[in-house]
C-alpha positions as CSV (number, residue, x, y, z in Angstrom):
1,M,-24.0,-53.6,-37.4
2,N,-22.8,-52.0,-40.6
3,E,-20.2,-49.4,-41.1
4,M,-23.1,-46.6,-41.7
5,D,-24.9,-47.6,-38.5
6,L,-21.7,-47.5,-36.5
7,L,-20.5,-44.1,-37.8
8,T,-24.0,-42.6,-37.2
9,K,-23.9,-43.8,-33.7
10,I,-20.6,-42.6,-33.2
11,E,-21.6,-39.3,-34.1
12,G,-24.7,-39.6,-32.0
13,L,-22.5,-40.1,-29.2
14,E,-20.1,-37.5,-30.0
15,K,-22.9,-35.2,-29.9
16,A,-24.2,-36.2,-26.8
17,I,-21.0,-35.7,-25.2
18,K,-20.5,-32.3,-26.4
19,E,-24.1,-31.1,-25.2
20,H,-23.3,-32.9,-21.8
21,V,-19.8,-30.8,-21.8
22,D,-21.8,-27.8,-22.3
23,F,-24.1,-28.5,-19.6
24,A,-21.2,-29.1,-17.2
25,D,-19.9,-25.9,-18.2
26,T,-22.9,-24.2,-17.1
27,Y,-22.8,-25.9,-14.0
28,K,-19.4,-24.9,-13.3
29,T,-20.1,-21.3,-13.9
30,T,-23.2,-21.6,-12.0
31,L,-21.3,-23.1,-9.1
32,A,-18.6,-20.5,-9.1
33,D,-21.2,-17.8,-9.0
34,T,-22.7,-19.6,-6.1
35,K,-19.7,-19.9,-4.4
36,Q,-18.8,-15.9,-4.8
37,Q,-22.4,-15.3,-3.4
38,L,-21.2,-17.2,-0.2
39,V,-17.9,-15.4,0.5
40,D,-20.1,-12.2,-0.6
41,L,-22.7,-12.7,1.9
42,H,-21.3,-11.5,5.0
43,K,-19.0,-8.9,3.7
44,P,-20.0,-5.3,4.9
45,E,-21.6,-3.0,2.1
46,L,-20.3,0.1,1.0
47,T,-22.1,3.1,-0.3
48,P,-20.6,4.5,-3.8
49,K,-19.3,7.5,-1.7
50,Q,-17.6,5.2,1.1
51,L,-16.0,3.2,-2.1
52,E,-14.8,6.8,-3.7
53,A,-13.3,7.8,-0.1
54,I,-11.2,4.4,0.0
55,E,-10.2,4.8,-3.4
56,C,-9.1,8.5,-2.7
57,A,-7.3,7.3,0.3
58,V,-5.2,4.6,-1.6
59,E,-4.5,7.3,-4.4
60,Q,-3.3,9.8,-1.7
61,A,-1.1,7.0,0.0
62,V,0.3,5.9,-3.2
63,N,1.1,9.9,-4.3
64,E,3.0,10.3,-0.9
65,F,5.0,7.6,-1.3
66,D,8.4,8.4,-2.3
67,F,9.3,6.1,-5.7
68,N,12.4,8.3,-6.0
69,D,14.1,7.6,-2.9
70,T,16.9,5.3,-3.9
71,E,16.5,3.4,-0.6
72,N,13.5,1.8,-1.7
73,Y,15.4,-0.3,-4.3
74,E,17.9,-2.9,-4.2
75,I,19.8,-2.3,-7.4
76,D,22.5,-5.0,-8.7
77,Y,25.0,-3.0,-11.0
78,S,27.0,-4.2,-13.7
79,L,29.8,-2.8,-16.1
80,D,28.9,-3.2,-19.8
81,Y,31.3,-4.0,-22.6
82,D,32.0,0.1,-22.8
83,G,33.0,-0.1,-19.4
84,K,29.9,1.8,-18.6
85,V,28.1,1.1,-15.2
86,Q,24.3,0.1,-16.2
87,C,21.9,-1.4,-13.8
88,E,21.2,-4.8,-14.3
89,A,18.6,-5.6,-12.0
90,H,16.3,-3.7,-9.4
91,E,13.8,-4.7,-7.1
92,F,11.3,-2.5,-5.0
93,I,12.0,-3.5,-1.4
94,N,9.9,-1.1,0.5
95,D,6.5,-2.8,-0.1
96,S,5.8,-3.1,3.8
97,E,6.1,0.7,4.2
98,L,4.0,1.3,1.1
99,C,1.2,-1.2,2.3
100,S,1.1,0.6,5.9
101,M,0.6,3.9,4.4
102,I,-2.1,2.7,2.6
103,V,-3.8,0.3,5.8
104,N,-3.4,3.9,8.0
105,R,-5.0,5.8,5.3
106,V,-8.0,3.5,4.8
107,C,-8.2,2.8,8.5
108,K,-8.9,6.6,9.0
109,L,-11.9,6.6,7.0
110,F,-13.5,4.0,9.5
111,K,-13.5,3.0,13.5
112,E,-13.4,-0.3,14.8
113,A,-16.9,-1.9,16.1
114,E,-17.1,-4.3,18.6
115,C,-17.9,-7.7,17.6
116,P,-20.5,-9.6,19.4
117,T,-17.8,-12.3,20.2
118,D,-15.8,-9.5,22.3
119,K,-18.3,-8.2,24.0
120,D,-19.1,-11.9,25.1
121,E,-15.6,-12.4,26.2
122,T,-15.1,-9.8,28.4
123,N,-18.5,-10.6,30.2
124,D,-17.0,-13.6,31.5
């Protein structure tokens, strides 16, 4: 083979690799979508009105939480060069209470259903 043949062969191989990479990306996207469809398959369906009710419940719980209460934060103070006290770092530490409020609000929108397996266990 001469130089021209080798350059042509290299160009062809690079093009083939690029095409297969494009196919692989398409397959990866399709695979991810299919996996998500499998995850979503057994999820209960909600109407737009129900989704709006959940959104409102979460919003109300967050709005009712007292973010101004300093007991909800861990604050590290320091002195600056002028002798002034400053907040060096602060961390929100009461996230469990906020989550609990949100969960309680959302749970009030539903009633708990018995699972078929729960019924079978009680009959045994």
